[in-house]
C-alpha positions as CSV (number, residue, x, y, z in Angstrom):
1,M,-10.1,-1.8,20.8
2,A,-11.7,-5.0,21.9
3,A,-9.9,-6.8,24.7
4,R,-7.6,-9.6,23.6
5,G,-7.0,-12.7,25.6
6,F,-3.5,-12.7,24.1
7,F,-2.6,-9.8,26.4
8,T,-4.4,-11.1,29.6
9,Y,-1.8,-12.6,31.8
10,V,-2.0,-14.9,34.7
11,L,1.3,-15.7,36.3
12,L,1.6,-19.5,36.8
13,S,4.3,-20.9,38.9
14,T,5.7,-24.3,38.0
15,V,8.1,-26.1,40.2
16,I,10.8,-27.9,38.3
17,F,13.5,-29.6,40.5
18,G,12.5,-27.3,43.4
19,V,12.8,-24.1,41.3
20,S,9.7,-21.8,40.8
21,V,9.5,-20.7,37.2
22,I,7.3,-17.7,36.4
23,P,6.7,-16.7,32.8
24,A,7.6,-13.1,31.8
25,A,4.8,-10.6,32.0
26,A,4.0,-8.2,29.2
27,V,5.3,-4.6,29.3
28,D,3.3,-1.6,28.1
29,F,5.3,1.2,26.5
30,V,3.7,4.5,25.7
31,V,5.5,6.5,22.9
32,T,6.0,10.2,24.0
33,L,8.7,11.5,21.7
34,T,8.2,12.2,18.0
35,D,12.0,12.3,17.5
36,D,13.5,9.2,15.9
37,Q,16.0,8.1,18.6
38,V,17.4,4.8,19.8
39,D,16.9,3.4,23.3
40,S,19.7,4.2,25.8
41,N,19.8,0.6,27.2
42,P,17.8,-1.9,25.2
43,G,16.5,-4.7,27.4
44,N,16.4,-3.0,30.8
45,G,12.6,-2.7,30.6
46,V,12.6,1.1,30.5
47,C,11.9,2.8,27.2
48,S,14.1,5.9,27.3
49,V,16.4,7.6,24.8
50,D,18.4,9.3,27.5
51,G,17.9,7.3,30.7
52,T,15.0,9.4,31.8
53,P,11.9,7.3,32.2
54,G,9.1,8.5,29.9
55,N,11.3,9.9,27.2
56,C,10.2,7.1,24.8
57,S,10.5,7.1,21.0
58,L,8.8,4.6,18.7
59,R,12.2,3.1,17.8
60,A,13.3,2.9,21.4
61,A,10.0,1.1,22.4
62,I,10.5,-1.5,19.6
63,Q,14.1,-2.1,20.7
64,E,13.0,-2.7,24.3
65,A,10.2,-5.0,23.1
66,N,12.6,-7.0,21.0
67,H,14.9,-7.6,24.0
68,L,12.2,-8.6,26.5
69,A,10.7,-12.0,26.9
70,G,6.9,-12.2,26.6
71,S,4.4,-10.3,24.5
72,D,4.6,-6.5,24.8
73,R,2.5,-3.6,23.7
74,I,3.4,-0.2,22.3
75,T,0.8,2.6,22.5
76,I,1.1,5.5,20.1
77,P,-1.0,8.7,20.7
78,A,-2.1,11.0,17.9
79,G,0.6,12.7,16.0
80,I,3.1,12.4,13.1
81,W,6.1,10.2,13.8
82,Y,9.0,10.8,11.4
83,L,11.7,8.2,11.0
84,D,15.1,9.7,9.9
85,L,17.8,7.5,11.4
86,T,19.2,6.3,8.1
87,G,21.1,3.1,7.5
88,E,19.5,0.2,5.6
89,G,20.5,-3.5,6.1
90,E,20.8,-3.3,9.9
91,D,18.5,-5.7,11.8
92,S,18.3,-4.5,15.4
93,A,16.1,-1.4,14.8
94,A,19.1,0.9,15.5
95,T,19.0,2.5,12.1
96,G,16.8,2.3,9.0
97,D,13.6,0.3,9.1
98,L,12.0,-0.7,12.4
99,D,13.0,-4.4,12.8
100,I,10.6,-6.5,14.9
101,Y,11.5,-10.0,16.0
102,D,9.4,-10.8,19.1
103,N,5.7,-10.9,19.9
104,L,4.3,-7.4,19.9
105,E,1.2,-5.2,19.7
106,I,1.5,-1.8,18.2
107,I,-1.7,0.2,19.0
108,G,-2.2,3.6,17.5
109,A,-5.0,6.1,18.4
110,G,-6.5,5.5,14.9
111,S,-5.3,5.5,11.3
112,A,-6.7,9.0,10.8
113,L,-4.8,10.3,13.8
114,V,-1.4,8.5,13.8
115,T,1.1,8.7,10.9
116,I,4.4,6.9,10.8
117,N,6.3,8.7,8.0
118,G,9.5,7.2,6.5
119,S,10.0,9.8,3.7
120,L,13.3,10.9,5.3
121,L,14.5,7.3,6.1
122,G,15.5,5.9,2.7
123,D,14.2,2.5,3.8
124,R,10.9,0.7,4.4
125,I,9.0,1.3,7.6
126,F,8.6,-2.1,9.3
127,H,10.7,-5.3,8.9
128,L,9.2,-8.4,10.6
129,T,11.7,-11.2,10.8
130,N,12.1,-14.3,13.0
131,Q,15.8,-13.9,13.2
132,N,16.0,-15.5,16.6
133,S,14.3,-18.7,15.3
134,M,11.5,-18.5,17.8
135,D,9.2,-21.5,18.0
136,P,6.4,-20.8,17.6
137,A,7.3,-17.9,15.4
138,P,6.3,-14.4,16.6
139,T,2.9,-12.8,16.3
140,V,2.6,-9.1,15.7
141,T,-0.6,-6.9,15.7
142,I,-0.6,-3.4,14.2
143,E,-3.7,-1.3,14.7
144,G,-4.8,2.3,14.2
145,V,-1.9,3.8,12.3
146,T,-1.0,5.2,8.8
147,I,2.2,3.9,7.3
148,T,3.6,6.2,4.6
149,G,6.8,7.2,2.8
150,G,8.5,3.9,3.0
151,Q,11.1,3.2,0.3
152,A,12.6,-0.2,-0.6
153,T,14.2,0.6,-4.0
154,T,17.9,-0.3,-3.7
155,A,19.8,-3.4,-4.4
156,L,20.0,-4.1,-0.7
157,T,16.5,-3.3,0.3
158,F,13.9,-3.9,-2.5
159,L,11.0,-5.9,-1.0
160,G,8.0,-4.3,0.8
161,G,7.9,-0.5,0.8
162,G,5.7,-0.1,3.9
163,L,6.1,-3.5,5.5
164,F,8.2,-6.6,4.8
165,M,7.4,-9.8,6.7
166,E,9.7,-12.8,6.1
167,S,9.8,-16.2,7.7
168,Y,7.5,-15.0,10.4
169,G,4.5,-16.3,12.3
170,T,1.5,-14.1,12.1
171,L,0.8,-10.4,11.3
172,N,-2.6,-9.0,12.2
173,M,-3.5,-5.6,10.8
174,T,-6.7,-3.7,11.6
175,D,-7.5,0.0,10.8
176,V,-4.1,0.5,9.1
177,R,-3.6,2.8,6.1
178,V,-0.7,1.9,3.9
179,I,-0.3,5.0,1.7
180,G,2.3,6.2,-0.8
181,N,5.1,3.6,-0.3
182,Q,7.5,2.3,-2.9
183,A,9.4,-0.9,-3.5
184,N,10.8,-3.0,-6.4
185,Q,8.3,-5.7,-5.3
186,G,5.4,-5.3,-2.9
187,G,5.1,-1.5,-3.0
188,G,2.8,-1.3,0.0
189,M,3.7,-4.6,1.7
190,E,5.4,-8.0,1.0
191,V,4.8,-11.2,2.9
192,I,7.0,-14.3,2.5
193,G,5.9,-17.2,4.5
194,G,3.7,-17.1,7.6
195,A,0.1,-15.8,7.8
196,G,-1.3,-12.3,7.5
197,T,-4.8,-10.9,8.3
198,I,-5.8,-7.5,6.9
199,S,-9.1,-6.1,8.1
200,D,-10.6,-2.6,7.8
201,C,-7.4,-1.4,6.0
202,S,-6.7,0.8,3.1
203,F,-3.8,0.3,0.6
204,L,-3.6,3.5,-1.4
205,D,-1.1,5.0,-3.9
206,N,1.6,2.4,-3.4
207,T,4.0,1.6,-6.2
208,A,6.1,-1.4,-7.4
209,L,8.9,0.2,-9.3
210,D,11.2,-1.4,-11.8
211,V,14.7,-0.8,-10.3
212,G,16.2,-3.8,-12.0
213,V,16.5,-6.1,-9.0
214,T,13.4,-8.3,-9.3
215,N,10.0,-8.2,-11.0
216,A,8.0,-5.1,-10.2
217,I,4.8,-6.8,-9.1
218,G,2.3,-6.2,-6.4
219,G,1.8,-2.5,-6.1
220,G,-0.4,-2.8,-3.1
221,L,0.6,-6.3,-1.7
222,Y,2.8,-9.2,-2.8
223,A,2.5,-12.5,-1.0
224,S,4.5,-15.6,-1.5
225,S,4.2,-19.1,0.2
226,A,1.9,-17.5,2.7
227,Q,-1.7,-17.6,4.0
228,I,-3.4,-14.2,3.5
229,E,-6.9,-13.1,4.4
230,I,-8.1,-9.6,3.4
231,T,-11.4,-8.5,4.8
232,A,-13.4,-5.2,4.6
233,S,-10.4,-3.5,3.0
234,T,-9.8,-1.2,0.0
235,F,-6.9,-1.3,-2.5
236,S,-7.0,1.8,-4.8
237,N,-4.6,3.7,-7.1
238,N,-1.8,1.3,-6.5
239,S,0.4,0.5,-9.5
240,S,3.1,-1.8,-10.8
241,A,5.5,-1.5,-13.7
242,V,4.5,-5.0,-14.7
243,G,1.9,-7.4,-13.5
244,S,-0.5,-6.8,-10.6
245,G,-1.0,-3.3,-9.3
246,G,-3.4,-4.3,-6.5
247,V,-2.7,-7.7,-5.0
248,Y,-0.5,-10.6,-6.1
249,G,-0.2,-14.1,-4.7
250,H,2.5,-16.6,-5.6
251,G,2.5,-20.1,-4.2
252,C,0.1,-19.2,-1.4
253,D,-1.7,-22.0,0.4
254,Q,-4.6,-19.6,0.9
255,M,-5.4,-16.1,-0.3
256,R,-8.9,-15.0,0.7
257,I,-10.4,-11.6,-0.3
258,I,-13.7,-11.0,1.5
259,S,-16.0,-8.0,1.4
260,S,-13.3,-5.8,-0.1
261,T,-12.9,-3.3,-2.9
262,L,-10.2,-3.0,-5.6
263,A,-10.6,0.1,-7.7
264,W,-8.6,2.1,-10.1
265,N,-5.3,0.2,-9.7
266,V,-2.7,0.4,-12.5
267,G,-2.1,-3.1,-13.7
268,I,-4.0,-6.3,-12.8
269,A,-6.2,-5.9,-9.8
270,I,-5.7,-9.4,-8.4
271,G,-3.0,-11.7,-9.8
272,S,-2.3,-15.2,-8.7
273,W,0.1,-18.0,-9.8
274,N,0.1,-21.4,-8.1
275,S,-2.1,-20.1,-5.2
276,N,-5.5,-21.1,-3.9
277,V,-7.7,-18.1,-4.1
278,E,-11.2,-17.3,-2.7
279,I,-13.0,-14.1,-3.5
280,V,-16.4,-13.5,-1.9
281,Q,-18.7,-10.5,-2.1
282,S,-16.1,-8.1,-3.4
283,T,-16.0,-5.2,-5.9
284,I,-13.3,-5.1,-8.6
285,V,-13.7,-2.0,-10.7
286,T,-11.9,0.1,-13.4
287,D,-8.4,-1.2,-13.1
288,S,-6.1,-0.4,-16.0
289,E,-5.6,-4.0,-17.1
290,T,-7.4,-7.2,-16.0
291,G,-9.6,-7.6,-13.0
292,I,-8.5,-11.2,-12.0
293,S,-5.6,-13.1,-13.5
294,F,-5.3,-16.7,-12.3
295,G,-3.0,-19.6,-13.3
296,S,-1.8,-22.9,-11.9
297,Y,1.3,-24.7,-13.1
298,D,0.0,-28.2,-12.5
299,G,-3.7,-27.4,-12.7
300,A,-4.3,-28.3,-9.0
301,N,-4.8,-24.8,-7.5
302,T,-8.3,-23.5,-7.0
303,L,-10.1,-20.2,-7.7
304,S,-13.5,-19.7,-6.0
305,L,-15.5,-16.6,-7.0
306,A,-18.9,-15.8,-5.4
307,G,-21.1,-12.8,-5.1
308,T,-18.5,-10.5,-6.7
309,V,-18.9,-7.8,-9.3
310,L,-16.2,-6.9,-12.0
311,T,-16.7,-3.9,-14.2
312,G,-14.8,-1.5,-16.3
313,N,-11.5,-3.2,-16.2
314,A,-9.7,-1.9,-19.3
315,Y,-8.4,-5.1,-20.9
316,Q,-10.8,-7.8,-19.5
317,N,-12.5,-8.7,-16.3
318,C,-11.0,-12.2,-16.0
319,A,-8.1,-14.2,-17.4
320,I,-8.5,-17.7,-16.0
321,N,-5.6,-19.6,-17.6
322,S,-5.6,-23.0,-15.7
323,G,-6.6,-24.6,-12.4
324,I,-9.9,-25.5,-10.8
325,Y,-12.4,-22.7,-11.1
326,T,-15.8,-22.5,-9.4
327,H,-18.1,-19.5,-9.4
328,S,-21.7,-18.5,-8.3
329,T,-23.9,-15.4,-8.4
330,N,-21.4,-13.0,-9.9
331,V,-21.8,-10.1,-12.2
332,E,-19.5,-8.6,-14.9
333,S,-19.7,-5.8,-17.4
334,G,-18.2,-8.0,-20.1
335,N,-18.0,-11.7,-20.9
336,S,-14.6,-13.0,-20.0
337,C,-15.2,-14.7,-16.7
338,G,-17.2,-17.7,-17.9
339,F,-20.2,-17.0,-15.7
340,D,-23.3,-19.2,-16.0
341,T,-26.3,-17.1,-16.9
342,S,-28.6,-20.1,-16.5
343,A,-27.6,-20.2,-12.9
344,G,-28.4,-16.5,-12.3
345,E,-25.0,-14.9,-13.0
346,L,-25.0,-11.8,-15.2
347,I,-22.7,-10.9,-18.1
348,D,-22.5,-7.8,-20.3
349,T,-24.3,-5.9,-17.5
350,D,-23.8,-2.4,-16.2
351,P,-23.8,-2.9,-12.4
352,K,-24.7,0.8,-11.8
353,L,-22.1,1.4,-9.1
354,G,-21.5,4.8,-7.5
355,A,-18.0,6.3,-7.5
356,L,-15.4,5.2,-4.9
357,G,-16.0,7.3,-1.8
358,D,-17.1,7.6,1.8
359,N,-20.2,5.6,2.1
360,G,-19.8,5.0,5.9
361,G,-17.4,2.6,7.5
362,P,-13.6,2.9,7.9
363,T,-12.7,2.5,4.2
364,E,-13.9,3.9,0.9
365,T,-16.3,1.8,-1.1
366,C,-18.5,1.8,-4.3
367,E,-22.2,1.6,-3.4
368,P,-24.9,0.2,-5.8
369,L,-27.1,3.0,-7.1
370,P,-30.9,2.8,-7.2
371,G,-32.0,0.3,-9.8
372,S,-28.7,-1.6,-9.8
373,P,-29.0,-5.2,-10.8
374,L,-26.6,-6.1,-7.9
375,I,-29.4,-5.4,-5.4
376,D,-30.8,-8.6,-3.8
377,L,-29.3,-10.8,-6.5
378,M,-27.9,-13.3,-4.0
379,A,-30.3,-15.3,-2.0
380,G,-30.2,-14.6,1.7
381,A,-29.9,-18.3,2.4
382,D,-26.8,-18.6,0.2
383,P,-23.8,-19.5,2.4
384,N,-21.8,-16.8,0.6
385,C,-24.3,-14.1,1.8
386,L,-22.2,-12.8,4.6
387,W,-23.6,-11.2,7.7
388,E,-22.2,-7.8,7.1
389,D,-20.7,-5.8,4.3
390,Q,-17.4,-4.0,4.0
391,R,-18.7,-1.0,6.0
392,G,-20.0,-3.2,8.8
393,V,-23.6,-2.8,7.6
394,R,-25.7,-5.9,8.3
395,R,-26.6,-8.2,5.5
396,P,-29.0,-9.2,4.0
397,L,-31.4,-6.3,3.6
398,D,-34.5,-6.1,1.4
399,G,-33.1,-3.7,-1.1
400,N,-35.8,-4.1,-3.8
401,W,-38.7,-4.0,-1.4
402,D,-40.2,-7.3,-2.4
403,G,-40.6,-8.4,1.2
404,V,-37.6,-10.8,1.1
405,A,-34.2,-9.9,2.5
406,D,-31.5,-11.0,0.1
407,C,-27.8,-10.1,-0.3
408,D,-26.5,-7.6,-2.9
409,V,-23.6,-8.7,-5.0
410,G,-20.3,-6.9,-4.3
411,A,-18.7,-5.4,-1.2
412,V,-21.5,-3.1,-0.2
413,E,-25.1,-3.8,0.7
414,S,-27.2,-0.9,-0.6
415,T,-28.8,1.3,2.0
416,L,-30.5,3.7,-0.4
417,I,-34.2,4.4,0.0
418,F,-36.5,6.5,-2.0
419,A,-36.8,10.0,-0.7
420,D,-39.6,11.1,-3.0
421,G,-41.8,9.7,-5.7
422,F,-41.7,6.4,-3.8
423,E,-45.1,5.4,-5.2
424,S,-44.2,6.2,-8.8
425,A,-43.8,3.3,-11.3
426,T,-41.0,5.1,-13.1
427,T,-37.5,5.7,-11.9
428,D,-37.2,9.4,-13.0
429,Q,-38.7,10.6,-9.6
430,W,-36.4,8.5,-7.4
431,S,-33.6,10.0,-5.4
432,G,-31.3,8.1,-3.2
433,V,-30.7,8.9,0.5
434,S,-28.4,6.7,2.5
435,L,-29.8,5.2,5.7
């Protein structure tokens, strides 16, 4: 993990009325116990379930961090960490979900190596809340873990199956897999207020269930009155009983989806109401309903769509109902997005995308196949031609071998070259090999 200045501390002494004031230093806690146990003495600076230093559970580490001033860090080694101390509705991390209400970093050994499993908990996994009214509100970073088995499906706990962030400051997520969680709303995650950044993450197989408390919307993510940025991430096979199976934004000042893939979600892939939405160089494919649904109550909200491909969405690729809509260099398989063919956008076009799979990088993607019309469609000088794709591969590349490096439309820059028959004028001798 890259060094973060946020956790580099220099103790500064300030004399106020003759008293030396020294800010609290961060504390690093290393989780050693897979058992779900509470801390023996929260706030004493020692993470221990029985008073013995080093006997530190994940829950105990969070309890300590909540009670200590300053910004702390919790390190989680490889393993499966089951949560089973049941008791929803409690907000001190003593039972049920892991409540966080102070500045904190949770750093796992990698999302493929660390699993936090709440299947025995009967509650969501993480609850971020500014219950102490901190000003500025807390910042939490979560990296290198899988969050699975969270359940927020009761009348008391029904928002955010994997994570629920309310009235908070900032949540930064990198290399996090949110898999197989359930909630009435926000199956994988719900954000109400504050800001969230999601990078190199996967939201897979999460569900917004209709349990009769509120609308079953946002199978992967539900965001309200928040600022959300999703970069280089994949939302796949998430579902909702109604509305958006992938991502839904309501009243968001900003919802940016950059170099990301939404594929095979049940419901609308990206839904938005009264939010300002920007989607750049992303892939929206084969969702069971509509690719993008956008509406604005007073017509003042904006949708910007650039360098994005929409294909195979069962009902239609776009349902743009109201608001201010701008678009450039996009491709769709139908003709519902209002693209401008005179300006180089393509409609009724098969983008020739490969299946969702491992094409390199931390998340699954759909790579353009040889001969895809997506390849080099966006000029390299276009400000929406980003410097790298979802996998971290540099852009632009000269994918059509015309001597000019231009960007491919969608989340992936093609790295396929011709392995044989390169000199042939027909495509029947071409075979793709990934660089």
